[in-house]
C-alpha positions in Angstrom: 0.1 -0.3 0.0 1.8 3.0 1.1 5.2 2.9 2.9 5.1 4.1 6.1 8.8 5.2 6.1 9.3 7.1 2.5 5.7 7.5 1.5 5.7 5.1 -2.1 3.1 3.2 -3.3 4.4 -0.3 -3.4 3.5 -3.6 -1.3 4.4 -3.3 1.8 4.5 -5.5 5.2 4.8 -5.2 8.6 7.6 -5.4 10.8 10.1 -4.1 13.2 13.7 -3.6 14.0 16.1 -3.1 17.1 19.1 -1.8 17.3 21.4 -2.7 20.7 24.6 -0.3 21.1 26.6 -1.6 24.5 28.5 0.7 26.5 30.3 -0.7 29.1 28.1 0.5 32.2 25.2 1.4 30.1 23.5 0.5 26.7 21.4 2.6 24.0 18.5 1.1 22.6 16.3 2.0 19.2 13.2 0.5 17.4 11.6 1.2 14.3 8.3 -0.1 12.9 5.6 -0.3 10.6 4.5 -0.8 6.7 7.3 -0.6 5.4 8.2 -1.5 1.2 10.9 -3.9 0.9 13.5 -1.5 -0.1 12.7 0.2 3.3 12.6 -3.0 4.8 16.4 -3.7 3.6 17.1 -0.4 4.7 16.7 -0.4 8.2 17.5 -4.1 8.7 20.9 -3.9 7.2 21.3 -0.4 9.2 19.5 -1.8 12.7 21.6 -5.5 12.5 25.0 -4.1 11.2 25.1 -1.5 13.9 23.9 -4.2 16.5 26.2 -6.5 15.3 29.6 -4.3 15.8 29.1 -2.5 18.4 25.9 -4.4 20.4 28.6 -6.2 22.7 30.3 -3.9 24.9 28.8 -4.7 27.9 28.0 -7.0 30.9 24.2 -7.0 29.8 24.7 -6.1 26.2 26.4 -9.7 25.9 22.7 -11.5 26.4 21.0 -8.4 25.1 22.6 -8.6 21.7 22.3 -12.1 20.4 18.6 -11.5 21.3 18.2 -8.6 19.5 20.3 -10.0 16.1 17.6 -13.1 16.3 14.7 -10.6 16.5 15.4 -9.0 13.5 16.4 -12.2 11.9 12.9 -13.5 12.4 11.4 -10.5 11.2 13.3 -10.1 7.8 13.0 -13.6 6.9 9.2 -13.2 7.8 9.2 -10.3 5.3 10.8 -12.2 3.1 8.3 -13.0 0.6 6.9 -9.2 0.1 6.9 -8.4 -3.5 9.9 -5.9 -5.1 8.6 -2.0 -5.1 7.6 -1.9 -9.0 9.9 0.2 -11.1 8.4 3.8 -11.4 6.7 3.7 -7.8 6.2 7.4 -5.8 3.8 9.3 -3.3 0.5 8.7 -4.3 -1.2 12.3 -5.1 -4.6 13.1 -4.4 -5.8 15.5 -7.9 -8.8 16.8 -8.4 -9.9 14.1 -11.0 -9.0 11.4 -8.3 -11.4 13.2 -5.8 -14.3 13.7 -8.3 -14.0 10.3 -9.2 -13.8 9.2 -5.4 -16.8 11.8 -3.9 -19.9 9.2 -4.7 -18.0 6.3 -3.0 -17.6 8.8 0.4 -20.4 7.1 2.3 -19.3 3.6 1.2 -16.1 4.3 2.7 -16.8 6.2 5.8 -19.5 3.1 6.3 -17.0 0.6 5.4 -14.2 1.8 8.2 -17.2 2.5 10.7 -17.6 -1.0 10.7 -14.1 -1.8 11.4 -12.8 -2.6 8.0 -9.0 -2.0 7.7 -8.4 1.2 5.2 -6.1 -0.9 3.3 -8.8 -3.7 2.8 -11.2 -0.8 2.0 -9.0 1.1 -0.5 -7.8 -2.2 -2.4 -11.4 -3.2 -2.7 -12.5 0.3 -4.1 -9.6 2.3 -6.0 -10.3 0.2 -9.3 -14.1 0.8 -9.3 -13.3 4.7 -8.9 -10.4 4.4 -11.5 -7.4 5.5 -8.8 -4.8 3.9 -6.8 -5.4 2.5 -3.6 -2.7 4.8 -2.2 -5.1 8.2 -3.5 -8.0 5.8 -1.8 -5.8 6.4 1.4 -5.2 9.6 0.9 -8.4 10.5 0.1 -9.5 8.9 3.4 -6.8 11.1 5.5 -8.2 14.3 3.8 -11.6 13.3 4.9 -10.3 12.7 8.3 -8.3 15.9 8.1 -11.7 18.0 7.4 -13.6 16.8 10.4 -10.8 18.1 12.4 
């Protein structure tokens, strides 16, 4: 759908990665997660895992924490391994006037589905082909509706 890291419209999967940096008497812990595209997933896996691998061991607690963090990252990466690649030319979805005009007649249906607890991503995937827009534009339209109400 829409990658929460880079904002492009591409297949995404929910993942999280942890970074652990050990120091002699303390440690630094960082975590990132969300619906990421394959490129962002790879970027954060590499960044967080490599820093942990090289800087995670320097402390009493860190000697035990580092292998756990590495295992968590590897398991999350493997779970998301079947994620389709980012399509060539993928970009951030833009809510154009034409897309708004196509989605406007479906507004009440969109709101009803969301009020019934359906996932925005499911609703977007269902409505986009009927409106002749991308799922990302449906998500942006829903976000615009929410922004109007506040």
